[in-house]
C-alpha positions as CSV (number, residue, x, y, z in Angstrom):
1,M,13.5,1.5,8.8
2,F,12.8,2.5,5.4
3,L,8.8,3.4,5.3
4,Y,6.9,3.1,2.1
5,T,3.0,4.4,1.9
6,V,0.9,3.9,-0.8
7,R,-2.0,5.9,-0.6
8,C,-5.5,4.8,-2.8
9,R,-8.0,7.4,-3.9
10,F,-11.5,6.6,-4.5
11,R,-13.2,9.3,-6.9
12,G,-15.4,6.9,-8.8
13,D,-17.1,3.9,-7.9
14,V,-17.2,3.9,-4.3
15,Q,-18.8,0.7,-4.3
16,S,-15.6,-1.5,-4.8
17,I,-14.2,-0.1,-1.5
18,D,-15.2,-2.8,0.6
19,H,-14.5,-5.5,-2.4
20,W,-10.9,-3.7,-2.2
21,L,-10.2,-3.2,1.6
22,A,-10.8,-7.0,2.0
23,W,-8.5,-8.1,-0.8
24,M,-6.2,-5.6,0.9
25,R,-6.5,-7.5,4.2
26,D,-7.1,-10.7,3.6
27,V,-4.6,-11.1,0.4
28,H,-2.0,-8.3,-0.6
29,I,-0.7,-7.1,2.4
30,E,0.1,-10.5,3.5
31,E,1.7,-11.2,0.1
32,V,4.3,-7.9,0.9
33,L,4.8,-9.0,4.2
34,E,6.1,-12.4,1.7
35,C,8.4,-10.3,0.3
36,G,9.7,-7.9,2.3
37,A,7.9,-5.6,4.9
38,K,7.9,-6.5,8.0
39,S,5.3,-4.4,9.2
40,A,1.9,-2.7,7.7
41,S,-1.0,-0.7,8.7
42,V,-4.1,0.5,6.6
43,V,-5.4,4.0,7.7
44,K,-8.9,5.5,6.3
45,M,-7.9,8.9,6.0
46,D,-10.6,12.5,7.2
47,T,-10.8,13.7,3.7
48,D,-13.3,14.6,1.3
49,V,-13.0,11.4,-0.9
50,P,-12.5,7.9,0.5
51,T,-8.9,8.0,0.5
52,Y,-6.8,4.9,2.7
53,E,-3.2,4.9,2.8
54,I,-1.5,1.8,3.6
55,R,2.0,2.2,5.3
56,Y,4.5,-0.3,5.2
57,Q,7.9,-0.8,7.0
58,F,11.4,-2.0,5.8
59,N,14.2,-2.8,7.9
60,S,16.1,-1.0,5.4
61,R,16.2,1.2,2.0
62,G,18.1,-2.4,0.2
63,E,15.8,-4.1,1.3
64,F,12.6,-2.4,0.1
65,E,14.5,-2.0,-3.8
66,I,14.7,-5.6,-3.5
67,Y,11.6,-5.6,-2.9
68,E,10.0,-2.7,-5.4
69,R,12.9,-4.7,-8.3
70,D,11.5,-8.6,-7.8
71,H,8.1,-8.1,-6.3
72,A,6.4,-4.6,-6.4
73,P,5.5,-5.5,-10.1
74,R,3.6,-8.6,-10.2
75,L,2.0,-7.3,-6.9
76,R,0.7,-4.0,-9.0
77,A,-0.4,-5.7,-12.0
78,E,-2.8,-8.1,-10.1
79,G,-4.3,-5.4,-8.1
80,L,-4.7,-3.6,-11.2
81,E,-6.3,-6.4,-12.8
82,L,-8.9,-6.5,-9.9
83,F,-9.0,-2.7,-9.7
84,P,-8.7,-0.7,-13.0
85,L,-7.8,2.7,-12.4
86,D,-10.9,3.3,-14.0
87,L,-12.6,2.2,-11.4
88,G,-11.9,6.3,-10.7
89,L,-9.1,5.1,-8.0
90,S,-6.1,6.9,-8.3
91,Y,-2.7,5.7,-6.8
92,E,0.4,7.7,-4.7
93,R,3.6,6.2,-3.5
94,T,6.4,8.2,-1.0
95,T,8.9,6.7,0.9
96,G,11.1,7.7,3.7
97,E,13.6,6.7,5.8
98,M,12.3,6.9,9.5
99,L,15.1,9.4,11.4
100,F,14.0,8.2,15.1
101,A,10.3,6.9,16.6
102,F,8.6,7.4,20.4
103,P,8.8,5.5,22.3
104,D,12.0,3.8,21.1
């Protein structure tokens, strides 16, 4: 299993959070799932600045690389059009290979 995490921080327009969460829930995550992710979860982090993580699972690094090459540029552009960085949002992306999980 290959993991892809997107962390979004809202340092500016916190009024856009509800709209962003609705878009994530109703549109964006479903599109990522249609483009190869096997599952996704949204986590509200315990931080001073409103921060959310979207945690995707892909079957393999290869499937993630196909997603990143063929689909991610378009999906990221759509997100930035709706929620531009000048609203005070910032994104951080990390990836990693799952070694084991409990319970199995």
